[in-house]
DRENVEXTI-267626 format. One record per residue (C-alpha): x, y, z; residue in three letters; residue number from 1. Coordinates in steps of 0.02 Angstrom, whole numbers, always signed. Layout:
{X: X, Y: Y, Z: Z, kolti: ALA, drenmi: NUM}
...
//
This chain:
{X: +5757, Y: +4805, Z: +6815, kolti: UNK, drenmi: 1}
{X: +5587, Y: +4703, Z: +6885, kolti: UNK, drenmi: 2}
{X: +5472, Y: +4576, Z: +6794, kolti: UNK, drenmi: 3}
{X: +5367, Y: +4676, Z: +6716, kolti: UNK, drenmi: 4}
{X: +5516, Y: +4782, Z: +6637, kolti: UNK, drenmi: 5}
{X: +5540, Y: +4628, Z: +6560, kolti: UNK, drenmi: 6}
{X: +5361, Y: +4557, Z: +6483, kolti: UNK, drenmi: 7}
{X: +5364, Y: +4754, Z: +6434, kolti: UNK, drenmi: 8}
{X: +5538, Y: +4774, Z: +6327, kolti: UNK, drenmi: 9}
{X: +5501, Y: +4551, Z: +6265, kolti: UNK, drenmi: 10}
{X: +5300, Y: +4648, Z: +6228, kolti: UNK, drenmi: 11}
{X: +5404, Y: +4818, Z: +6132, kolti: UNK, drenmi: 12}
{X: +5511, Y: +4698, Z: +6030, kolti: UNK, drenmi: 13}
{X: +5362, Y: +4545, Z: +5973, kolti: UNK, drenmi: 14}
{X: +5267, Y: +4684, Z: +5916, kolti: UNK, drenmi: 15}
{X: +5414, Y: +4785, Z: +5830, kolti: UNK, drenmi: 16}
{X: +5465, Y: +4605, Z: +5732, kolti: UNK, drenmi: 17}
{X: +5277, Y: +4573, Z: +5696, kolti: UNK, drenmi: 18}
{X: +5269, Y: +4756, Z: +5617, kolti: UNK, drenmi: 19}
{X: +5429, Y: +4728, Z: +5518, kolti: UNK, drenmi: 20}
{X: +5339, Y: +4586, Z: +5449, kolti: UNK, drenmi: 21}
{X: +5223, Y: +4628, Z: +5425, kolti: UNK, drenmi: 22}
{X: +5242, Y: +4769, Z: +5331, kolti: UNK, drenmi: 23}
{X: +5382, Y: +4674, Z: +5206, kolti: UNK, drenmi: 24}
{X: +5233, Y: +4548, Z: +5163, kolti: UNK, drenmi: 25}
{X: +5117, Y: +4662, Z: +5131, kolti: UNK, drenmi: 26}
{X: +5209, Y: +4787, Z: +5019, kolti: UNK, drenmi: 27}
{X: +5281, Y: +4658, Z: +4931, kolti: UNK, drenmi: 28}
{X: +5104, Y: +4587, Z: +4897, kolti: UNK, drenmi: 29}
{X: +5042, Y: +4761, Z: +4818, kolti: UNK, drenmi: 30}
{X: +5231, Y: +4772, Z: +4738, kolti: UNK, drenmi: 31}
{X: +5299, Y: +4918, Z: +4821, kolti: UNK, drenmi: 32}
{X: +5100, Y: +5053, Z: +4797, kolti: UNK, drenmi: 33}
{X: +5105, Y: +5100, Z: +4961, kolti: UNK, drenmi: 34}
{X: +4908, Y: +5194, Z: +4933, kolti: UNK, drenmi: 35}
{X: +4869, Y: +4989, Z: +4899, kolti: UNK, drenmi: 36}
{X: +4968, Y: +4937, Z: +5034, kolti: UNK, drenmi: 37}
{X: +4888, Y: +5036, Z: +5184, kolti: UNK, drenmi: 38}
{X: +4746, Y: +5041, Z: +5071, kolti: UNK, drenmi: 39}
{X: +4742, Y: +4848, Z: +5129, kolti: UNK, drenmi: 40}
{X: +4800, Y: +4860, Z: +5301, kolti: UNK, drenmi: 41}
{X: +4668, Y: +4997, Z: +5335, kolti: UNK, drenmi: 42}
{X: +4798, Y: +5091, Z: +5373, kolti: UNK, drenmi: 43}
{X: +4790, Y: +5294, Z: +5334, kolti: UNK, drenmi: 44}
{X: +4934, Y: +5327, Z: +5188, kolti: UNK, drenmi: 45}
{X: +5050, Y: +5450, Z: +5303, kolti: UNK, drenmi: 46}
{X: +5026, Y: +5312, Z: +5471, kolti: UNK, drenmi: 47}
{X: +5076, Y: +5172, Z: +5360, kolti: UNK, drenmi: 48}
{X: +5212, Y: +5282, Z: +5279, kolti: UNK, drenmi: 49}
{X: +5252, Y: +5335, Z: +5454, kolti: UNK, drenmi: 50}
{X: +5291, Y: +5146, Z: +5480, kolti: UNK, drenmi: 51}
{X: +5424, Y: +5093, Z: +5322, kolti: UNK, drenmi: 52}
{X: +5504, Y: +5224, Z: +5418, kolti: UNK, drenmi: 53}
{X: +5498, Y: +5186, Z: +5574, kolti: UNK, drenmi: 54}
{X: +5580, Y: +4999, Z: +5498, kolti: UNK, drenmi: 55}
{X: +5684, Y: +5055, Z: +5371, kolti: UNK, drenmi: 56}
{X: +5565, Y: +5003, Z: +5228, kolti: UNK, drenmi: 57}
{X: +5570, Y: +5093, Z: +5050, kolti: UNK, drenmi: 58}
{X: +5463, Y: +5042, Z: +4925, kolti: UNK, drenmi: 59}
{X: +5601, Y: +5056, Z: +4797, kolti: UNK, drenmi: 60}
{X: +5648, Y: +4846, Z: +4859, kolti: UNK, drenmi: 61}
{X: +5454, Y: +4805, Z: +4785, kolti: UNK, drenmi: 62}
{X: +5519, Y: +4795, Z: +4628, kolti: UNK, drenmi: 63}
{X: +5307, Y: +4823, Z: +4534, kolti: UNK, drenmi: 64}
{X: +5349, Y: +4676, Z: +4436, kolti: UNK, drenmi: 65}
//
C-alpha cells in the first residue's frame, strides 16, 4: 500500500464518522422526523434516507418525546 492509499482510507473513515454523528445529532434534534431533518441538513429527503440506511440509523430510534 502506498501513502496515498493510507490517506484515502483515513479520509473515508473520518467522513464516515462525521456523517453518522451528524445524522444522529440532527435526527435527535428533530425527534426522528425525516422531512424536518432532511430540510435542516439541506438534503433531499430521499438522499437523506439513503444516508440513514448507509449508516444503519432508523428514525424509530429517536422517539418523538
